[in-house]
C-alpha positions in Angstrom: -82.6 -255.2 -140.1 -83.0 -251.4 -140.5 -80.4 -251.0 -137.8 -77.9 -253.2 -139.6 -78.4 -251.3 -142.9 -78.0 -248.0 -141.1 -74.7 -249.3 -139.5 -73.4 -250.4 -142.9 -74.1 -246.9 -144.4 -72.4 -245.1 -141.5 -69.4 -247.4 -141.8 -69.2 -246.8 -145.6 -69.4 -243.0 -145.1 -66.6 -243.2 -142.5 -64.5 -245.3 -144.8 -64.9 -242.9 -147.7 -64.0 -240.1 -145.3 -60.7 -241.8 -144.5 -60.0 -242.3 -148.2 -60.6 -238.5 -148.9 -58.3 -237.6 -146.0 -55.6 -240.0 -147.1 -55.6 -238.6 -150.6 -56.1 -234.9 -149.8 -53.7 -232.7 -151.8 -50.9 -231.2 -149.6 -50.9 -227.4 -149.1 -47.9 -225.7 -150.5 -46.5 -222.1 -150.5 -43.4 -220.5 -151.9 -42.0 -217.2 -150.6 -38.9 -215.3 -152.0 -36.4 -213.9 -149.5 -37.0 -210.4 -150.9 -39.4 -208.7 -153.3 -36.6 -207.0 -155.4 -33.3 -208.4 -156.7 -30.6 -206.8 -158.8 -27.8 -208.1 -161.0 -25.3 -210.1 -159.0 -27.9 -211.3 -156.5 -28.8 -214.9 -156.2 -32.5 -215.8 -156.0 -33.4 -217.4 -152.6 -36.8 -218.7 -151.5 -38.5 -221.0 -149.1 -41.0 -223.8 -149.9 -43.5 -224.9 -147.2 -45.6 -228.1 -147.5 -48.2 -229.4 -145.1 -47.3 -233.0 -145.9 -44.1 -234.5 -147.1 -45.4 -237.1 -149.7 -42.1 -238.3 -151.2 -43.0 -236.9 -154.6 -40.6 -234.8 -156.6 -41.4 -231.1 -156.8 -41.0 -229.3 -160.2 -39.8 -225.7 -160.2 -39.9 -223.1 -163.0 -38.9 -219.5 -163.3 -41.3 -217.6 -165.6 -40.9 -214.1 -166.9 -43.6 -211.5 -167.5 -44.1 -212.6 -171.1 -44.8 -216.1 -169.8 -41.5 -217.5 -171.1 -40.4 -220.3 -168.8 -37.1 -221.7 -167.8 -36.4 -225.4 -168.1 -38.3 -227.4 -165.4 -36.1 -228.1 -162.4 -36.7 -231.2 -160.3 -36.5 -230.7 -156.5 -36.6 -233.2 -153.7 -38.8 -232.2 -150.7 -37.6 -234.0 -147.5 -39.0 -231.7 -144.8 -41.9 -229.3 -144.3 -39.8 -226.2 -144.9 -37.1 -226.1 -147.5 -34.8 -223.0 -148.0 -33.3 -222.8 -151.5 -30.6 -220.5 -153.0 -30.0 -220.5 -156.8 -26.4 -221.5 -157.5 -26.0 -218.9 -160.2 -26.7 -215.1 -159.7 -28.7 -213.0 -162.0 -26.7 -211.7 -165.0 -28.0 -209.4 -167.8 -26.6 -211.8 -170.4 -29.4 -214.2 -169.3 -32.2 -212.2 -167.5 -33.8 -209.0 -168.6 -35.1 -206.6 -166.0 -38.8 -207.1 -165.1 -41.2 -209.2 -163.2 -40.6 -212.9 -162.6 -42.5 -215.7 -161.0 -41.3 -218.7 -159.1 -43.8 -221.5 -159.9 -43.7 -224.9 -158.1 -45.8 -228.1 -158.5 -45.9 -230.7 -155.9 -48.2 -233.8 -155.5 -51.0 -232.1 -157.5 -50.7 -228.8 -155.7 -49.3 -225.5 -157.1 -47.9 -222.3 -155.6 -46.5 -219.1 -157.1 -44.4 -216.2 -155.8 -43.3 -213.1 -157.8 -40.3 -210.8 -157.6 -38.8 -207.9 -159.5 -35.3 -207.9 -161.1 -34.1 -204.3 -161.5 -31.1 -202.8 -163.2 -29.3 -200.4 -160.8 -26.6 -199.5 -163.4 -23.9 -201.4 -161.7 -21.9 -203.6 -164.1 -21.9 -207.3 -163.2 -20.1 -209.7 -165.5 -20.5 -213.5 -165.6 -17.3 -215.3 -164.3 -16.6 -217.2 -167.6 -15.6 -213.9 -169.2 -12.8 -213.6 -166.6 -11.4 -216.9 -167.9 -11.3 -215.5 -171.4 -9.6 -212.3 -170.0 -7.0 -214.4 -168.1 -6.3 -216.4 -171.3 -5.9 -213.2 -173.3 -3.4 -211.8 -170.8 -1.3 -214.9 -171.2 -1.4 -214.7 -175.0 -3.5 -217.9 -175.2 -6.5 -216.1 -176.7 -6.4 -213.8 -179.7 -7.3 -210.1 -179.7 -10.2 -211.1 -182.0 -11.7 -213.6 -179.6 -11.2 -211.3 -176.7 -12.8 -208.5 -178.6 -15.8 -210.7 -179.5 -16.4 -211.3 -175.8 -16.2 -207.6 -175.1 -18.6 -206.9 -177.9 -21.0 -209.5 -176.5 -21.0 -207.8 -173.1 -21.8 -204.5 -174.9 -24.4 -206.0 -177.2 -26.2 -207.7 -174.2 -26.3 -204.4 -172.4 -24.0 -205.6 -169.6 -21.6 -202.8 -170.4 -23.7 -199.9 -171.7 -22.4 -197.8 -174.6 -25.1 -195.8 -176.4 -25.1 -196.1 -180.1 -22.2 -198.5 -180.3 -22.0 -200.8 -183.2 -19.6 -203.6 -184.2 -16.8 -202.1 -186.3 -15.9 -205.4 -187.9 -12.3 -205.1 -186.7 -10.4 -205.4 -183.4 -8.0 -202.8 -182.1 -7.1 -203.3 -178.4 -4.1 -201.5 -176.8 -1.6 -203.9 -175.3 -1.5 -202.0 -172.1 -5.1 -202.8 -171.5 -3.9 -206.3 -170.5 -3.0 -204.8 -167.1 -6.7 -204.0 -166.5 -7.7 -207.4 -167.8 -5.2 -209.1 -165.5 -6.3 -207.1 -162.4 -9.9 -207.9 -163.2 -9.3 -211.6 -163.8 -7.5 -212.1 -160.5 -10.1 -210.0 -158.5 -7.9 -207.0 -157.9 -10.6 -204.7 -159.4 -14.3 -205.1 -159.5 -16.6 -205.9 -162.5 -17.8 -202.3 -162.2 -14.3 -200.9 -162.4 -13.4 -203.1 -165.4 -16.7 -202.3 -167.2 -16.2 -198.6 -166.8 -12.7 -198.9 -168.2 -14.1 -200.7 -171.2 -16.8 -198.0 -171.6 -14.2 -195.2 -171.6 -11.9 -197.0 -174.1 -14.8 -197.7 -176.5 -16.4 -194.3 -176.3 -13.0 -192.6 -176.8 -12.3 -194.9 -179.8 -9.1 -196.1 -178.1 -10.4 -199.6 -178.4 -12.5 -201.0 -181.2 -14.2 -204.4 -181.2 
């Protein structure tokens, strides 16, 4: 009788052990491709899991003040997933500083950090090229184009110390050549940005 009771206890312990193994949380890690990024770079990282559970992973980018991006759902289909963000870092969205990649998956969490630095190079989001192209073709007013230029200045994308909105728009017509070359990729963001800097600082252009 004692033997039977002992056997039942051993079997119960073994069964509970199987349940614990079956429901053990997967191990997860996240590693960025580099410790430091600059404007124009795209964030890339790898996620490694010990067990592909079929659950959806949830990703967030958090800044040093603990302000978080909207949660991003991510499907995990293999032990190692390499991900590259579809949109590069722009100053109009991201300030320089420390950021954290946080991921939750099947009850497990992982975090990696990286630095975003401002090297002084001018990097402009592509939607502004669309406005410039439209302005060159006289489909957008000087006022609207000037507002876009001022936004780039106000966001610090194009740096002009002490510059303030003049509540008027004065853009020389010949500047459309620069805007055309920039919009079709003949000159870089940096070249176009420095041209804007010169015109604004010299009071040739006012926005």
